[in-house]
N, C-alpha and C positions, 0 to 999 in steps of 0.2 A: 314863153309860158311852159314849153316842154321841159326846159332845163330846170325851171323853178319847181315843177312837180316832182321830177326825178331827184332834185336836191333835197326837197322836203322829206321824201320817203327815205333817202339815204341818211339824212340827219337823224330821223326817228330811229333808224336801225342802229346808228352809231350810239345813240343814247341808251338803247336797250342793251347793246353789247357792253357798254361801260358798266351798266347796272348788274349784268349777269356775271362779268368777269372780275370786276373790282368792288362793286357794291355801292351803297349810298350811306355815307357817314354823317351822323348828326351829333353835335356836342350834347352830352348828357352827364350832368354832375361832374364837370371838369375832365371829362374823357370823351373821346370820339367813339361812337358806337355804330356798328353797321346795322342798318335797319332792314337789310335784305336777309331773308331767312336762310339759315345754313342748310347744308345737305343732311339727310338722315341716313345713317349707315347701318348695315347689318353687322352682326358680331364678327363675321370673318374679315371685315375691314376696320371696324372701330375697336375691336377687342371686347371682352366680356367679363362680367363679374360672376364668379362661381360661389354659390352659397350652399352650405350643407346644414340642414336642420336635424337635430337629434332629439329623440324623445327625452324629456327632462326626467332625470332619476333622483332629483333632490327631494327633501322632505320638508314638511311644515309642522309646526307645533299646534295641536288642537287641545282644547279643554273638554273633558267628558265628565258627565255626572255619574252618580253611583250606579245608574242603570246602563251606563255605557253609551248614552246619547250625547252627541256633540252640543256643547253650550254655545248658542249663537252669539250672545252679547258678552264676550269674555275678553275683549281687547284691553280693557282698563283694570282688570282684576289683578291684585297683587298676589304674591305667593302665599301670604298669610290668609287672605280672603279665600283663595282656592282651597287651602287646607281646612279652614273653618267650615266651608260649605261641603266638604267631602268630595271635592272635584279632583280629577287626576289629569296630569299632563301626559300627552302621548305624541310621539313623532310618527307621522304617517307620510307616505309618498304622495306627491301631487297626482301622479298617474298610477292607479292601482293595477295590479297584475291582470285583473279581469278586463280592464279597459284596453290592454295592449293586444289588439287583434286587427286583422286585415280590414275589417269594416271601418273602424275608426281611422286607420291610416288613410284609407281612400277618402273618407269624409274630410279630413284635414287637407288633403291634396286638392279636392274640389273647391274648398273654401279659398285656398291659396290662389288657385287659378282665377276665381272670381275677383279676388283682391288685385291681382296683377292686371286684369282687364279693366277694372274700375280705375286703377292708377295709370291707365293708358300706356302700359308697357306693350309696344307694338309687336315685339318678337321675344319669345322666351322658350326655354326647354325646361320641363319639370318631370322628374321621375321619382317613384317611391319604391323602397325596398320593403316588400311585404313581410319579410322575415324579421327585420330589425325595426322597421318604421322610419328609418332614415330617409330624408327627402332631399334630393339634389335639384337645385334650381340654377339656371344660367340665364342671365339677362344682359341686355346691351349696356355698355358703359356710357353714361352721360351725366349731366348735372343733377339729375333727379334720382340717381341710383341709390344713394345713401338713404334718402327719404323713403324709397320703396322698401328697402331692406328693413327699416325700422318698423314697418307695418306687418312684416311676415310672421314674427314670433308672438305677436299679440293674440291672446286667446279670444278676446272680444266678448267676454261675459258682461252682460248689462243687467243692472238691477236698480230698482227704485225701492228704497226701504224706509220704514218709519225710523226717524233718527233716534228715538228713545228705545223702542222695543226691538228694533232691528227686524221687524216683520217684513218679509219680501212682498211688496205690493204689485210690482210689475217686473217682467224679465224679457229676454230676447224674443220669446214667442209672441209678444205683443207688438213688436215692431214690424211695420209694413215696408217702410223705406226711410233712408236718411240721406240728406244732401246738404249742400252749402248754399246759403242765400245771402244777398247783399241788400243794404238799405242806406239811404242818406239821412243823416240827422242834421238838425238845424237849431241854432240858438234863438233865432227869430223866425218869423213866418217866411222870410225870403232868403235869409243868409244860411248857407250850408256850412256846417262845421266839420264835415268829413263823411267818410263812408264807414258803415258798421258791417261786421261780418257775423253771420248767425249759423249755428248748427241747427238745421231743421229736422226734427224727428216726427214722422207721420206714423200713426199707429193703426192697427187693424180695427175692424168694427168692434170687436170685443175689447181690444185695448183702449179704444176711444171711450167706451163706457167706463172702464176702470179709471182712465185719466180724469173724466168728469167727476166721478165719485171722489177720487183722491183730492182733486183741486177744490172740491166743495168742503171736504172734511178738514183739509190742512190749510186753513185760511187764518189770517190775523183776526182774533176775537178779543173783545173787551167785556169783562163781566163786572157789573156794578152790584155790590152786595150791601144792602142796607139792613142794619139790625137795630131795631128799636126796643129799648127796655123802658118800661114805664111803670112807675109805682102807682098802685091803686089808691085813689083818694075817695073819701066818703064825705058826703055833704055835711054830716054832723060833727066831723072831727077837724078842728082848726089846726091841730098839731101836724096833720099830714097835708094840709092845704098848701104848704109852701114847697112841697117836694117837686123838684125839677124833672123834666123829661130828659133822659140821656139818649142821645142818638149817635151811633157810630157808623161811619161810612168808610168803606174800603174799596178802592179801585184796583182790581187785579187784572193785569194784562197777561194772557196766556197765548203762546204761539206754538202750535204744533208744526213740526217741520219734517220734510222728507229729505233723504240723502240720495243723490244720484251716484252710482258706483259703476266703474268700468274696471274689470280685472281686479276686484277687491280694493281698488283705490278710489276714495271719495273725490269726485270731481267738483261737487257743489252740494251745499245744504241750503234749503230755502223753504218758504211757504208761499202760498198763492194769494193774490189780491182779490181774485174773483174766479168763479168756476170756468174751466176750459171746455168748451163744447164743440170745438172744431176738430178734435182728434189729432191736433198738431201741437208740438212743443218746440218753441224756438228759443235757443240759448245763445246769448251774446258772447262772442269770443273776443276777448280784449276790449279795447275802448275805441270809440270813433276816431278815425285818423285820416289825414290827407297825405301822409308819407307813403310812397309806393312800396318801399322795402318793409315798412312796418305792416302794411296791409297784406303784403305777400306772406309774411310770417304768420299772420292770423289765418289767412286762407289755407295755408299748408297745415296748420294745426287743426282747423275745422275739417278739412278734407280728410285728414288721417282718421279722425274719429268717425266721420261719416262713412268712410270705406269700411272700417272695422264693424260698425253697427249694421251696415246695409248687407254685409255678406254673411252674417251669422256667427255663432260661437263655435270655436273648435272644441272637439270633445277631449283633446289631449293638449297638454302643455309641452311646447317645444323650445329648444334653445339653439341659437346660432353658434355653431362650433367651427365653421369655416367661412371666411369672407375674403376671397382672393381675386385680384384682378389679373386676368390672363391677356397678355399682349397678343395682338393680331400678328400673324406671320407676314402679312403685307404691311410693311412699314411705310411711313410717310415718304421716305426716300424712293422706295419702289413705286409708290403712287406718282411721285413727281416724274420719274422716268417714263411711266406709262403716259402721263400727260404731255410730256415733251415729244414723245414719239407720235402721239395722236396729232399734236399741233403741227409737227413736221409734215405728216401725211396730208393734212388739210391744206397747208400752204402750197405743197406741191400740186395737189388737185386743183386749187384755185388758179395757179399759173397755167396749168394745162388748158383750162376753160378760156382764159384771157388770150392765150397765144392762138388757140384754134378758132375761137369765135369772135375775137376782137371786142367791139362795143357790146354786143349781145352777151358775150362771155363775161364782161365786166359786170353787167347788170345781173347776170345769173349768179356771180360771186357775191354781189351785195345781198341778193336774196338769200343765198346759202348761209352767209354769216348771220343774217337776221334770224333765220330759222334755228341755227345752233344756239344763239343767245336766248331766244324765247324758250327753246327746249330745255336749256339748263335751268331757267327760272320755273318752268312748268313742273319739272320733276321734284323741285323743292316744295312748291306750294300745293302740289297734289299729294304730299306726304308719302312719296314713294321711298322706300328704304333701299339704298344701294348696296348690293353685294358684288362679289367679283363677277358673277354672271350678269348683274345689272350693268356693270361697266361694259361688258361685252354687248349688252343690249343697246347702249348708247352708240357704240361703233356700228351696229347693224342699222340703226336709224339714220345715222349720218351717211352711210353707204347707200341706203335706199334713196335718200333725198338727192344725193349726187347723181345717181343713175337716172332719176326722174328729170333733173335739170339737163343732164347731158342729152338724153333722148329728145327733150323739148327743143333745145337749141339746135340739135341736128336736123329736126324736122323744119324748123323756121328757116334754117340756112338754105333749104331747098326751094323756098318761095321768094318772091321779089319785093317783100316789104309791105304788101297789101295788108291793111289793118284787119280786114275781114278774114284773110288767110291766116294771120297770126292767131286770131281768136279761134279759128277752126283747128289749127295745129295744136293749140293748148288743149282743146277738148279731146282731140284724137289721142294725144299723149296721155292725158288724164285717164281716159277709158282703158287704153291698152295697159298702162302701168298697173292700175288697181285690179284689173281682171287677172293679170299675171301673178299678183301677190296674194290672191285669195287664200291659197293654202297656208301662206305665212300668217295671214290674219287669223285664220281658224286656230292655228297652233298657238299664236300669241294669246288669244282669248282663253284657250284651255289652260295655258301655263299660268295665267293671271288668277285662275280659280283654284290652283293647286295649293294645298295647305303645307307647303314646304318653302321656307323663306328664300333660298337661292333661286329656285325656279320661278317662284312668284315674283321676285324682284325683276328678273329678266322679262317676264311676261308683262308686268305693269309698265316698265320703262319703255318697252317696244310698243305696247298698245298706245300710250300717250304720244309716242313719237309718230306713229302712223296717222293718228288723228290730226296731229299738228301738220304733217305733210299735206294731208288732204285739204285742210282749211287755209293754211298759210300760202300755198302755191297758187290756189285759185284766186286769192285776194291780192297778194303782194307781187309774186312773180308774174302773174298774168297781166296785172296793171302796169308794171314796169316795162314789160316788152311791148304792150299796146301803146303806151305813151311814146316810146321810142319810135315805133312804126308809124305813128300818126304824124303825118307831115303837115 
């Protein structure tokens, strides 16, 4: 029974080790895909994308009337119509000279920070040149980097206009929040035809009232006009007795529409079927689908619009003038060397335990390998970003756990295999070890709260490692040694 218990724990540790070091591969669309989450790296290991945004100095054409006021609905005017109405074309800058000031530069920087946070960019550097307005951004390189960059130069100007008069009915000030929602659609009561993606816009209390008024006014309406023309007849005139009544009926369907516009681009034009009283507007993105890649595209599209709307409108228009990937100085070859050196040290340390403590040493090594495996999985799923300092933190954790096991085996070696003594020695070692590393624990917690990626990475890696040492050894290492000591 003793061997069965030890073999069961050993087998479980082997499976965890295989998962941590090699992964779990499942066939997905004719390819093998590793379902185990990959490590997250800081920019000093993964490399970074450098983006420079410059204040846009281009111009746009506007039409002005005789009084010098800008003509709102002028997109479809021909040159002849402009001349006949006495209008004039004028080229003006998107960003006027009065807008080029430190306050607006900082406002743009703040909005960009909000967008980066909304887009879940874990680590970034951003700086603004208050003299020129140039903004430098550095973000980690990953599969989402290009999507993130596409959202940086978007102004985020939101408007709902009357499609005919171009009157602005709502703008950014009316938005409370924007997010992405999902829903399943079905062709029958029970059969689902796929998932639908929605851009959900929730408005402020004042905006909700505007939306209700707009949705009431801009609805599909049908007007029936009946015109009756009747010739007067007299009782005494037979000539007019045969005059027919002429009735003319006309059905005119009129539809007032609104246009939703983001950055002067019409996203959609529509009318409402009924008044919207919830203060929310849900717009379907794409069509209902069951294809994962198609849905992912819809979600990315909806999320981009939601992030831009939720973070507000930038006061200035910017252009991306630099988009460059900077390689890390720590290449994959160097990382492999570090990994091989660490593996060699671990193997040597394991042999020392086995040679010195025999069977107990072997059990300690099994436990040690199990902790390493769980630790490598933990830092992945705890969303810890690994930096060079984080790699050093991994080494610190492995060294601390080795010291704990070495001390424990040394104490057990001094007793005669009594199970009660084994349990006692575990508790003694546990107490002595964690009391001795209290200063390390305090430092690690402090480092975890520092808003500097390299130090924070070291702190978080070491913090989770110490937590795992405390839990894993009291459960696995303690039980392995007790099972062996129990005759």
